[in-house]
C-alpha positions as CSV (number, residue, x, y, z in Angstrom):
1,X,0.0,0.0,0.0
2,X,1.1,3.6,-0.8
3,X,0.3,6.1,1.9
4,X,1.0,9.1,-0.3
5,X,1.4,9.3,-4.1
6,X,3.2,12.5,-5.1
7,X,2.9,13.7,-8.7
8,X,5.3,16.6,-9.3
9,X,7.6,17.4,-12.2
10,X,9.9,19.7,-10.3
11,X,12.9,17.5,-9.4
12,X,13.9,19.6,-6.3
13,X,10.5,19.8,-4.8
14,X,9.7,16.2,-5.5
15,X,12.9,15.1,-3.8
16,X,12.3,17.3,-0.8
17,X,8.7,16.1,-0.4
18,X,9.8,12.4,-0.7
19,X,12.5,12.8,2.0
20,X,10.2,14.8,4.3
21,X,7.2,12.4,4.0
22,X,9.4,9.3,4.4
23,X,11.0,10.9,7.5
24,X,7.4,11.4,8.9
25,X,6.8,7.7,8.5
26,X,4.6,7.7,5.3
27,X,5.2,5.1,2.6
28,X,5.7,7.5,-0.3
29,X,5.9,7.1,-4.1
30,X,6.9,10.0,-6.3
31,X,6.4,10.3,-10.1
32,X,6.7,13.2,-12.5
33,X,4.3,12.2,-15.2
34,X,0.5,12.0,-15.1
35,X,0.3,8.7,-17.0
36,X,2.6,7.0,-14.4
37,X,0.4,8.3,-11.6
38,X,-2.8,6.9,-13.2
39,X,-1.1,3.6,-13.7
40,X,-0.2,3.4,-10.0
41,X,-3.7,4.4,-9.0
42,X,-5.0,1.4,-10.9
43,X,-2.4,-1.0,-9.6
44,X,-1.9,0.0,-6.0
45,X,-4.0,1.0,-3.0
46,X,-3.2,4.7,-2.4
47,X,-4.3,6.5,0.7
48,X,-3.8,10.1,-0.5
49,X,-2.9,11.8,-3.8
50,X,-0.8,14.9,-3.8
51,X,-0.7,16.3,-7.3
52,X,0.7,19.4,-9.2
53,X,-1.4,20.9,-11.9
54,X,1.3,21.7,-14.5
55,X,2.9,18.4,-15.6
56,X,4.8,17.5,-18.8
57,X,2.2,15.1,-20.3
58,X,-1.2,16.2,-18.8
59,X,-2.5,18.6,-16.3
60,X,-3.3,17.7,-12.7
61,X,-6.9,18.5,-13.2
62,X,-7.3,15.5,-15.5
63,X,-5.6,13.2,-12.9
64,X,-7.9,14.6,-10.3
65,X,-10.9,13.8,-12.5
66,X,-9.9,10.3,-13.4
67,X,-8.9,9.4,-9.8
68,X,-12.2,10.7,-8.4
69,X,-14.2,8.6,-10.9
70,X,-12.9,5.4,-9.3
71,X,-12.0,6.3,-5.8
72,X,-12.8,8.4,-2.8
73,X,-9.2,8.9,-1.7
74,X,-8.2,12.3,-0.4
75,X,-6.8,14.6,-3.1
76,X,-4.6,17.6,-2.5
77,X,-3.7,19.9,-5.4
78,X,-0.5,21.9,-5.0
79,X,0.2,24.6,-7.6
80,X,1.8,28.0,-8.3
81,X,-1.4,28.9,-10.1
82,X,-3.2,31.0,-7.5
83,X,-6.2,32.2,-9.6
84,X,-9.5,31.8,-7.9
85,X,-10.8,30.1,-11.1
86,X,-8.1,27.4,-10.9
87,X,-8.9,26.7,-7.2
88,X,-12.6,26.5,-7.9
89,X,-12.1,24.2,-10.8
90,X,-9.9,21.9,-8.6
91,X,-12.6,21.7,-6.0
92,X,-15.3,21.1,-8.6
93,X,-13.3,18.2,-10.1
94,X,-13.1,16.5,-6.7
95,X,-10.0,17.9,-4.9
96,X,-10.3,18.0,-1.1
97,X,-7.7,20.8,-0.7
98,X,-5.7,23.3,-2.8
99,X,-2.3,24.4,-1.6
100,X,-0.5,27.3,-3.2
101,X,3.2,27.1,-3.9
102,X,5.5,27.9,-2.2
103,X,4.3,26.3,1.0
104,X,5.8,25.4,4.4
105,X,6.3,21.7,4.9
106,X,4.8,21.9,8.3
107,X,1.6,23.3,6.8
108,X,1.5,20.7,4.1
109,X,2.0,18.0,6.7
110,X,-0.9,19.3,8.8
111,X,-3.1,19.3,5.7
112,X,-2.1,15.7,4.8
113,X,-2.8,14.5,8.3
114,X,-6.2,16.2,8.3
115,X,-7.2,14.6,5.0
116,X,-5.9,11.1,6.0
117,X,-7.9,11.4,9.2
118,X,-11.0,12.4,7.3
119,X,-10.4,9.5,4.9
120,X,-10.2,7.1,7.8
121,X,-13.4,8.4,9.2
122,X,-15.1,8.0,5.8
123,X,-13.8,4.5,5.6
124,X,-15.3,3.7,9.0
125,X,-18.6,5.0,7.8
126,X,-18.3,2.8,4.6
127,X,-18.2,-0.3,6.8
128,X,-21.9,-0.1,6.5
129,X,-23.3,0.1,3.0
130,X,-26.9,1.0,2.3
131,X,-29.2,1.1,-0.7
132,X,-32.8,1.9,0.2
133,X,-34.0,-1.2,2.3
134,X,-30.8,-3.2,1.6
135,X,-28.3,-2.9,4.4
136,X,-24.8,-4.5,4.3
137,X,-22.7,-4.6,7.5
138,X,-19.2,-5.4,6.2
139,X,-17.6,-5.9,9.6
140,X,-20.2,-8.4,10.7
141,X,-20.7,-9.8,7.2
142,X,-24.4,-9.3,7.6
143,X,-26.9,-8.4,4.9
144,X,-30.6,-7.5,5.5
145,X,-33.3,-6.7,3.1
146,X,-36.5,-5.0,4.5
147,X,-35.2,-5.9,7.9
148,X,-34.8,-9.6,7.2
149,X,-31.4,-11.3,7.1
150,X,-30.2,-12.7,3.8
151,X,-28.2,-15.9,3.6
152,X,-25.4,-15.1,1.2
153,X,-22.4,-17.3,0.3
154,X,-18.9,-15.8,0.9
155,X,-18.5,-15.0,-2.8
156,X,-22.0,-13.6,-3.1
157,X,-21.3,-11.3,-0.2
158,X,-17.9,-10.1,-1.7
159,X,-19.6,-9.6,-5.1
160,X,-22.4,-7.4,-3.5
161,X,-19.9,-5.4,-1.5
162,X,-17.6,-4.8,-4.6
163,X,-20.6,-3.6,-6.7
164,X,-22.3,-1.6,-4.0
165,X,-19.0,0.3,-3.1
166,X,-18.8,1.3,-6.8
167,X,-22.5,2.1,-7.1
168,X,-23.5,3.6,-10.5
169,X,-20.1,2.5,-12.0
170,X,-20.0,-0.2,-14.7
171,X,-17.3,-2.8,-13.8
172,X,-15.9,-5.1,-16.4
173,X,-16.4,-8.9,-15.9
174,X,-12.7,-9.6,-15.8
175,X,-12.1,-6.9,-13.2
176,X,-14.9,-8.3,-11.0
177,X,-13.7,-11.9,-11.3
178,X,-10.0,-11.1,-10.6
179,X,-11.1,-9.0,-7.6
180,X,-13.0,-11.8,-6.0
181,X,-11.4,-15.0,-7.4
182,X,-8.2,-15.1,-9.4
183,X,-7.2,-14.2,-12.9
184,X,-10.2,-14.6,-15.2
185,X,-10.5,-16.9,-18.2
186,X,-13.4,-17.2,-20.6
187,X,-14.6,-20.4,-19.0
188,X,-14.2,-19.2,-15.5
189,X,-16.4,-16.1,-16.2
190,X,-19.4,-18.4,-16.2
191,X,-18.8,-18.7,-12.5
192,X,-19.3,-15.0,-12.2
193,X,-22.6,-15.2,-14.2
194,X,-23.8,-17.9,-11.9
195,X,-23.1,-15.8,-8.8
196,X,-24.7,-12.7,-10.3
197,X,-27.9,-14.8,-11.0
198,X,-28.0,-16.3,-7.5
199,X,-27.4,-12.9,-5.9
200,X,-30.2,-11.4,-7.9
201,X,-32.5,-14.1,-6.6
202,X,-31.9,-12.8,-3.1
203,X,-31.8,-9.0,-3.5
204,X,-34.2,-8.3,-6.5
205,X,-38.0,-8.2,-6.3
206,X,-38.1,-9.6,-9.8
207,X,-34.8,-11.2,-10.7
208,X,-35.7,-11.5,-14.4
209,X,-36.1,-7.7,-14.5
210,X,-33.4,-6.5,-12.1
211,X,-33.5,-2.9,-10.8
212,X,-30.4,-3.1,-8.6
213,X,-27.8,-5.3,-10.3
214,X,-27.8,-4.4,-14.0
215,X,-26.1,-6.2,-16.9
216,X,-24.2,-4.0,-19.3
217,X,-24.1,-6.2,-22.3
218,X,-20.6,-6.9,-23.7
219,X,-19.0,-5.1,-20.7
220,X,-20.0,-6.3,-17.3
221,X,-22.3,-5.3,-14.4
222,X,-23.4,-2.2,-12.6
223,X,-25.1,-1.7,-9.2
224,X,-27.7,0.9,-10.0
225,X,-29.6,0.8,-6.7
226,X,-33.1,1.8,-5.7
227,X,-32.2,5.3,-4.2
């Protein structure tokens, strides 16, 4: 796991941030290109993203947008661009804080700690997932529908949690399978289809016409929900 992913093309500032954050005890990875940052965000679990706006291959706003589409991780933008319009755009695209350069390391550390603390509190809240009358208690591995407990298999439970956490987002079949089982093959994907069908039998009013767990033909599945 990466505590802090730093995306900064200024060599001096990137090195200073890396040494400082490592000294403070954070597992830190630093990159200077946006495409490298997006790759790491897909491959690794990152607790906080610290990103500059002006990068050699793409601007930080794009990274912020793409990161926010798939994750609720805290995002701090750091930039020498101090215009109000830039700051407002950053917040609109999902940034949690906007720090103007130059900044004091002590101030940046305080902001990082605050965002990580907030992220932890949000994670605690996400231990219970809710969709209308469907309630999923992740810690207790308990699922209720209209107040009645559902008997789900381990894989059905993991499938429901994965989809519900990414509500309204279409997930590819191979991504779902590899997240819950192992690397997906064409024959093994039938296992996923079976589990989707059995899960629908338990959470849908009419499994033949699902309202919660939707098939996106040729792609995968999406938890649309009732709310």
